[in-house]
C-alpha positions in Angstrom: 19.6 4.7 -152.0 21.1 5.9 -155.3 24.5 4.4 -156.0 26.9 5.9 -158.5 28.3 3.3 -160.8 31.1 3.7 -163.5 32.0 1.1 -166.1 34.7 2.1 -168.5 33.6 5.5 -169.7 30.0 5.1 -168.8 28.5 6.4 -165.6 25.0 5.6 -164.3 22.9 5.6 -161.2 21.7 2.3 -159.7 18.8 2.5 -157.3 19.0 0.1 -154.4 16.2 -0.5 -151.9 17.0 -0.8 -148.2 15.2 -3.8 -146.5 15.2 -4.1 -142.7 18.2 -1.8 -142.5 20.3 -3.8 -145.0 21.2 -3.5 -148.7 21.0 -6.7 -150.7 24.3 -7.5 -152.5 22.6 -9.9 -155.0 20.0 -7.2 -155.9 22.8 -4.7 -156.5 24.8 -7.1 -158.6 21.8 -8.0 -160.8 21.0 -4.3 -161.3 24.6 -3.5 -162.3 24.5 -6.2 -164.9 21.1 -5.0 -166.2 22.1 -1.3 -166.3 25.4 -1.9 -168.3 24.0 -4.8 -170.4 26.6 -7.2 -169.1 26.4 -11.0 -169.5 24.2 -12.6 -166.8 27.1 -14.8 -165.7 29.6 -12.0 -165.5 32.2 -12.6 -162.8 32.6 -9.3 -160.9 34.9 -8.4 -158.0 34.1 -5.4 -155.8 36.9 -3.3 -154.3 37.2 -0.1 -152.4 39.4 2.9 -153.3 42.4 1.3 -151.6 42.1 -1.9 -153.7 40.7 -4.0 -150.7 38.1 -6.5 -151.9 34.5 -6.0 -150.6 32.5 -9.2 -150.4 28.9 -9.9 -149.9 29.4 -10.2 -146.1 30.3 -6.5 -145.6 28.7 -4.9 -148.7 25.6 -3.7 -146.8 27.6 -2.2 -143.9 30.0 -0.4 -146.3 27.3 1.1 -148.5 25.2 2.1 -145.6 27.9 4.5 -144.4 27.5 6.6 -147.6 30.2 8.6 -149.3 31.9 5.4 -150.3 33.9 4.7 -153.4 34.1 1.2 -154.8 35.3 -0.4 -158.0 34.0 -3.5 -159.6 36.4 -5.6 -161.6 35.5 -8.2 -164.2 37.8 -10.8 -165.7 35.5 -11.6 -168.6 36.6 -11.0 -172.2 33.7 -8.5 -173.0 35.6 -5.6 -171.3 38.6 -3.9 -172.8 39.3 -1.0 -170.5 41.2 -0.7 -167.2 42.1 1.8 -164.5 45.7 2.2 -163.7 45.5 2.8 -160.0 43.1 3.3 -157.1 43.7 7.0 -157.3 41.9 7.0 -160.7 38.8 5.7 -159.1 37.7 9.0 -157.6 37.7 10.8 -161.0 34.0 10.8 -161.3 31.7 13.5 -162.6 29.1 12.6 -160.0 28.9 14.6 -156.8 29.4 12.6 -153.7 27.1 12.9 -150.7 26.2 11.0 -147.5 23.3 9.3 -149.2 25.1 7.9 -152.3 28.0 5.6 -153.0 30.3 5.6 -156.0 30.9 2.2 -157.8 33.4 1.9 -160.6 33.6 -1.1 -163.0 36.7 -2.2 -164.8 38.2 -5.3 -166.3 41.3 -6.2 -164.2 41.8 -10.0 -163.8 40.7 -11.2 -160.5 43.5 -12.5 -158.2 42.9 -15.3 -155.7 43.2 -14.1 -152.2 46.4 -15.1 -150.4 45.7 -17.5 -147.6 47.6 -16.8 -144.4 47.3 -20.3 -143.2 44.6 -22.8 -142.1 42.3 -21.9 -139.3 43.2 -24.1 -136.3 41.7 -24.4 -132.9 45.1 -24.0 -131.2 46.0 -20.7 -132.9 42.4 -19.4 -132.4 42.6 -20.4 -128.7 45.9 -18.6 -128.2 44.4 -15.5 -129.9 41.5 -15.3 -127.5 43.6 -16.0 -124.5 46.0 -13.2 -125.5 43.2 -10.8 -126.0 41.6 -11.5 -122.7 45.0 -11.5 -120.9 45.8 -8.0 -122.2 42.4 -6.4 -122.2 40.7 -4.6 -119.3 38.1 -7.0 -117.8 39.4 -10.1 -119.6 40.8 -11.7 -116.5 37.4 -11.3 -114.7 35.7 -13.1 -117.6 38.2 -16.0 -117.4 37.9 -16.2 -113.6 34.1 -16.4 -113.7 34.3 -19.2 -116.2 36.9 -21.2 -114.2 34.7 -20.8 -111.1 31.2 -21.7 -112.6 32.1 -23.4 -116.0 29.8 -20.9 -117.7 29.2 -17.1 -118.0 26.2 -15.0 -117.2 24.5 -13.2 -120.1 26.0 -9.9 -118.9 29.5 -11.4 -118.8 29.0 -13.0 -122.2 28.2 -9.6 -123.6 31.3 -8.2 -121.9 33.3 -11.0 -123.6 31.9 -10.2 -127.0 32.6 -6.5 -126.5 36.2 -7.1 -125.6 36.7 -9.5 -128.6 35.1 -7.1 -131.1 37.0 -4.1 -129.8 40.3 -6.0 -130.3 39.1 -7.2 -133.8 38.4 -3.6 -134.9 41.7 -2.4 -133.5 43.6 -5.0 -135.5 41.5 -5.4 -138.6 39.3 -2.3 -139.0 35.6 -1.8 -138.8 34.9 -4.3 -141.5 36.9 -7.4 -140.7 36.8 -10.3 -143.2 34.8 -13.5 -142.7 38.0 -15.5 -142.0 38.9 -13.1 -139.2 35.4 -13.3 -137.6 35.5 -17.1 -137.8 38.9 -17.2 -136.1 37.7 -15.2 -133.2 34.5 -17.2 -132.9 36.4 -20.5 -133.0 38.7 -19.2 -130.3 35.8 -18.3 -128.0 34.3 -21.8 -128.0 37.8 -23.3 -127.7 38.6 -21.3 -124.6 35.0 -21.6 -123.3 34.0 -25.2 -124.3 30.6 -25.0 -122.6 29.6 -22.5 -125.3 30.1 -24.9 -128.1 26.9 -25.8 -129.8 26.9 -29.6 -130.4 24.0 -29.4 -132.9 25.6 -26.9 -135.3 28.1 -27.7 -138.0 31.1 -25.8 -136.5 29.9 -25.2 -133.0 30.4 -21.5 -133.0 27.7 -20.2 -135.3 25.9 -18.4 -132.5 29.0 -16.2 -132.2 29.5 -15.9 -136.0 27.8 -17.7 -138.8 29.5 -16.9 -142.1 26.6 -18.3 -144.2 24.1 -15.7 -142.9 26.4 -13.1 -141.4 24.7 -13.4 -138.0 25.8 -14.1 -134.5 26.9 -12.1 -131.4 30.1 -10.8 -133.2 28.2 -9.6 -136.2 25.6 -8.0 -134.1 28.2 -6.1 -132.1 30.0 -5.0 -135.2 26.8 -3.7 -136.7 25.9 -1.9 -133.5 29.2 -0.1 -133.5 28.9 0.8 -137.2 25.4 2.2 -136.6 26.7 4.4 -133.8 29.4 5.7 -135.9 27.1 6.5 -138.8 24.3 8.1 -136.8 26.5 9.7 -134.1 24.5 8.1 -131.2 23.6 4.7 -129.9 21.0 2.9 -131.8 19.4 -0.4 -130.9 17.1 -0.9 -133.9 17.2 -4.4 -135.3 15.0 -6.8 -137.3 11.6 -7.6 -135.9 12.3 -11.2 -135.4 13.9 -14.3 -136.9 12.0 -15.7 -139.8 12.5 -19.4 -140.6 15.0 -20.4 -143.2 14.6 -23.8 -144.8 12.6 -25.4 -142.0 9.6 -24.8 -139.7 5.9 -25.6 -139.5 5.2 -24.0 -143.0 7.4 -26.3 -145.0 5.7 -28.7 -147.4 6.7 -32.2 -146.4 6.4 -35.2 -148.8 4.7 -37.8 -146.6 3.5 -41.1 -147.9 0.9 -42.9 -145.8 -0.5 -46.2 -146.8 -4.2 -47.0 -147.2 -5.3 -43.5 -148.1 -8.8 -42.9 -149.5 -9.7 -41.0 -152.6 -12.7 -40.2 -154.8 -16.0 -41.5 -153.6 -14.4 -43.5 -150.8 -12.9 -40.2 -149.4 -16.3 -38.5 -149.6 -17.9 -41.4 -147.8 -15.3 -41.2 -145.0 -16.0 -37.4 -144.6 -19.7 -38.2 -144.2 -19.1 -40.9 -141.7 -16.7 -38.7 -139.7 -19.5 -36.2 -139.3 -22.0 -38.7 -137.8 -20.2 -41.5 -136.0 -19.5 -41.4 -132.3 -17.2 -44.5 -132.3 -13.7 -43.2 -131.4 -11.9 -46.1 -133.1 -13.7 -45.4 -136.4 -12.9 -41.7 -136.0 -9.2 -42.3 -135.6 -9.1 -44.8 -138.5 -11.0 -42.5 -141.0 -8.9 -39.5 -139.9 -5.8 -41.5 -140.7 -7.1 -42.7 -144.1 -7.9 -39.1 -145.1 -4.5 -37.6 -143.9 -3.0 -36.8 -147.2 -6.1 -35.2 -148.6 -6.3 -33.1 -145.4 -2.6 -32.0 -146.0 -3.6 -30.8 -149.4 -6.4 -28.7 -147.9 -4.1 -27.3 -145.2 -1.5 -26.3 -147.8 -4.1 -24.6 -150.0 -4.4 -21.0 -148.8 -7.9 -20.7 -150.2 -9.2 -23.8 -148.4 -7.2 -24.0 -145.2 -9.9 -21.9 -143.3 -12.4 -24.7 -143.9 -10.4 -27.3 -142.2 -12.5 -27.3 -139.0 -15.8 -27.4 -140.9 -14.6 -30.3 -143.1 -12.9 -32.2 -140.2 -14.9 -31.0 -137.1 -13.8 -34.1 -135.1 -10.6 -32.1 -134.1 -12.8 -30.1 -131.9 -14.4 -32.9 -129.9 -12.0 -35.9 -130.1 -8.8 -35.8 -128.1 -5.6 -37.2 -129.6 -6.2 -36.5 -133.3 -3.5 -33.8 -133.4 -1.0 -36.3 -132.0 -2.0 -38.8 -134.7 -1.4 -36.3 -137.5 1.9 -35.1 -136.1 3.1 -38.7 -135.8 2.2 -39.4 -139.4 4.3 -36.3 -140.3 7.3 -37.2 -138.2 7.0 -40.7 -136.9 6.3 -41.7 -133.3 10.0 -41.4 -132.1 10.0 -37.7 -132.8 6.5 -37.2 -131.5 7.5 -38.4 -128.0 10.8 -36.4 -127.6 9.6 -33.6 -125.4 7.9 -35.9 -123.0 11.0 -38.1 -122.9 13.6 -35.3 -122.6 12.2 -32.5 -120.5 12.5 -33.9 -117.0 15.8 -35.8 -117.2 17.7 -33.4 -119.5 16.2 -29.9 -119.5 14.1 -29.0 -116.5 16.8 -28.6 -113.8 19.2 -26.9 -116.2 16.6 -24.4 -117.3 15.9 -23.5 -113.7 19.6 -23.2 -113.0 20.1 -20.8 -116.0 17.0 -18.8 -115.1 18.6 -18.0 -111.7 21.4 -16.2 -113.5 19.0 -13.7 -115.1 18.4 -10.3 -113.7 15.7 -10.9 -111.0 12.3 -9.3 -111.4 9.2 -9.9 -109.2 7.6 -12.0 -111.9 10.8 -14.1 -112.5 11.3 -14.6 -108.7 7.7 -15.9 -108.4 8.1 -18.2 -111.4 11.4 -19.6 -110.0 9.8 -20.2 -106.6 6.9 -22.0 -108.2 9.1 -24.1 -110.3 11.1 -25.3 -107.3 8.4 -25.8 -104.7 4.8 -27.0 -104.8 3.5 -23.8 -103.3 0.3 -23.2 -101.4 -3.3 -22.4 -102.3 -3.0 -19.4 -99.9 -0.1 -17.7 -101.9 -0.8 -14.0 -102.3 0.4 -14.1 -105.9 -0.8 -17.4 -107.3 1.3 -18.9 -110.1 1.1 -22.1 -112.2 2.2 -25.4 -110.9 5.8 -26.6 -110.8 5.8 -28.1 -114.3 4.2 -25.2 -116.0 6.4 -22.7 -114.2 9.6 -24.5 -115.3 8.4 -24.5 -118.9 7.6 -20.8 -118.8 11.1 -20.1 -117.5 12.4 -21.2 -120.9 10.6 -18.2 -122.3 12.5 -15.9 -119.9 15.7 -17.4 -121.2 14.6 -17.0 -124.8 12.7 -13.7 -124.7 10.9 -12.0 -127.6 13.3 -10.7 -130.4 13.9 -7.0 -130.7 10.8 -5.2 -132.0 10.2 -2.8 -134.8 7.7 -0.3 -136.2 5.1 -3.1 -136.9 5.9 -5.4 -134.0 6.8 -3.5 -130.9 9.2 -5.1 -128.4 7.4 -6.8 -125.5 8.8 -8.3 -122.3 9.1 -12.0 -121.5 6.3 -11.7 -118.9 4.0 -10.2 -121.5 4.9 -12.9 -123.9 3.7 -15.5 -121.4 0.2 -14.4 -122.1 0.7 -15.2 -125.8 1.8 -18.7 -124.8 -0.7 -19.7 -122.1 -3.9 -18.0 -120.8 -5.6 -19.0 -117.6 -9.4 -19.2 -117.7 -11.6 -19.8 -114.6 -13.7 -22.9 -115.1 -16.8 -21.0 -113.9 -16.6 -18.6 -116.8 -17.9 -19.0 -120.4 -15.4 -20.4 -122.9 -17.4 -18.9 -125.8 -17.2 -15.4 -124.4 -13.4 -15.9 -124.0 -13.0 -16.9 -127.6 -15.1 -14.0 -128.9 -12.9 -11.5 -126.9 -9.6 -12.9 -128.1 -7.7 -11.0 -130.8 -4.6 -13.4 -131.0 -4.8 -15.5 -134.2 -1.7 -17.6 -133.3 -2.2 -20.8 -131.4 -2.0 -20.6 -127.6 -2.7 -22.8 -124.6 -6.0 -22.2 -122.7 -5.7 -23.5 -119.2 -9.1 -24.0 -117.6 -9.4 -24.5 -113.8 -10.4 -23.1 -110.5 -6.9 -21.9 -109.8 -3.7 -21.6 -111.8 -2.2 -24.3 -109.7 -5.1 -26.6 -110.3 -5.9 -26.9 -114.1 -8.7 -29.2 -114.9 -8.5 -29.1 -118.8 -6.2 -27.8 -121.4 -7.2 -26.6 -124.9 -5.2 -25.4 -127.9 -6.9 -22.2 -129.1 -6.4 -21.6 -132.8 -8.4 -19.2 -135.0 -11.2 -18.9 -132.4 -11.6 -22.7 -132.2 -10.8 -24.8 -129.1 -9.1 -28.2 -129.6 -9.3 -30.3 -126.4 -5.9 -31.6 -125.3 -5.4 -35.3 -124.6 -2.9 -34.5 -121.9 -3.8 -33.6 -118.4 -0.3 -32.4 -117.4 1.3 -29.1 -118.4 4.2 -30.7 -120.3 1.8 -32.8 -122.4 -0.4 -29.8 -123.2 2.7 -27.8 -124.3 3.6 -30.8 -126.5 0.2 -30.6 -128.2 0.4 -26.8 -128.6 3.8 -27.1 -130.4 2.4 -29.8 -132.7 -0.6 -27.7 -133.7 1.7 -25.4 -135.7 2.8 -28.3 -137.9 -0.5 -30.1 -138.1 -2.3 -26.9 -139.2 0.5 -25.2 -141.1 0.6 -22.1 -138.8 3.6 -19.8 -138.3 5.1 -19.2 -134.9 4.0 -16.1 -133.0 6.7 -13.5 -133.7 7.2 -12.9 -129.9 7.6 -16.7 -129.3 9.8 -17.6 -132.3 13.0 -18.1 -130.2 11.0 -20.3 -127.7 9.4 -22.5 -130.4 12.6 -22.7 -132.5 14.5 -24.0 -129.5 11.9 -26.7 -129.0 11.8 -27.6 -132.7 15.5 -28.0 -133.2 17.0 -28.8 -129.8 14.2 -31.0 -128.3 12.3 -32.5 -131.3 15.4 -32.4 -133.6 13.2 -31.2 -136.5 14.9 -29.4 -139.5 18.3 -29.3 -137.7 20.7 -27.4 -139.9 17.9 -26.0 -142.1 16.0 -23.9 -139.6 17.3 -20.3 -139.1 18.2 -20.0 -135.4 19.0 -16.8 -133.5 22.3 -16.7 -131.6 20.3 -16.8 -128.4 18.8 -20.2 -129.3 22.2 -21.6 -130.1 23.8 -20.1 -127.1 21.2 -21.5 -124.7 21.4 -24.9 -126.3 25.2 -25.0 -125.8 24.8 -24.0 -122.2 22.1 -26.5 -121.4 23.5 -29.5 -123.2 27.0 -28.9 -122.0 25.7 -28.6 -118.4 23.9 -31.9 -118.9 27.2 -33.6 -120.0 29.0 -32.3 -116.9 26.3 -33.6 -114.6 26.3 -37.1 -116.1 30.1 -37.4 -115.8 
């Protein structure tokens, strides 16, 4: 987009690229400084034609509407001109159209915004109660929560729609961060089971000021897109890329008794010839840090299985490497937490979803042993309960490069059943998926004999014989081999990473769905134990 910019008596165009439907405020700021030769540390304040300040949070939404007039104020000493009133802002020689925005720069001292008072839970709670008490459908939302101590996804969406409609009515289409935070705080105060105990404020899945994400932001952007385009539009980012955490983060790990030089080369040679499992585990441990260097090197990471082929025939080596990365306490968390804390609540939440034939079969299998004579065979109870988590955290909205797929289709990216009578080599050659997945080998889905982690057309035998243990090893493979999450499974894996394994909490970028489900499951668990 070409944006018209005016500074004093100079007028220039600034070209701004649209990325994933958004305009980068920082990119715009840097280009303005470059175009007008301003000091790199210039303090600029952006305002619209009415004198209302426009911050980074709403910059993209405002500019996307087109035909917008903004002014940019600086309180630095390098400028000696000023505009007398907002009416002067529109006196531009540029023509205005739907694909451009006018930006004016001036040098009026920046005033600190007036604070209307501290944000408190009591005032936020009263706000939401008043909104629901006077809005159509609000009483039904409150009644459902009082009855069940939670809300279905459909009712939660209805709640957000009511809240955002009131917000727009009172504060316009671009409410400030403070306003959005007040409504978000009010929601988790009125509905405490939605409070996320793992996040800093507890309401970031409704509105996160740092990233401008959450249910409230999503709803506001949806409404703004409808207004701009004249029809409903559901386009959104392809997925949720990790922030400051995840399997691709370089971690500084110090392990004692590591081999180097000739000793390292001797260990590699011994690993390729010995059949003694105790020696294999010892030498793999002693070469751990050198192996991490190979894995982090994009030019050499493809050679990891040729240099360390024992991953392909010795069970438990992935567990050892993961434990060296995160310590044994973290390594055991899924096995310790799943049955007592998550399994039953996952099944309970899955029952609230819109039923489909696949979901009904999965729920039935998760709650009962089933029979070998079932017409539509499914996995065993443990596997089925784990797969229900994928229905609760379905693939993110798609895009041109990554089309949206359903939760039932995503299951095939997580676990693939392979009959034990068929060739494993033929299966590997026919597979196109490069991301790790679980290969379940057996006579029937309910009777799995062996599990493998399939990664880059290699099969790593799982040490576990149960479904939960095999999933544990599949998750760990991403960290051990520095592999990104499958885009369709990013919500599923992020939930496991932060909520179950407690890895990179506060650093990993989480979608509102992940935070929402965590709040529901953990708060249900608290209610049960009381």
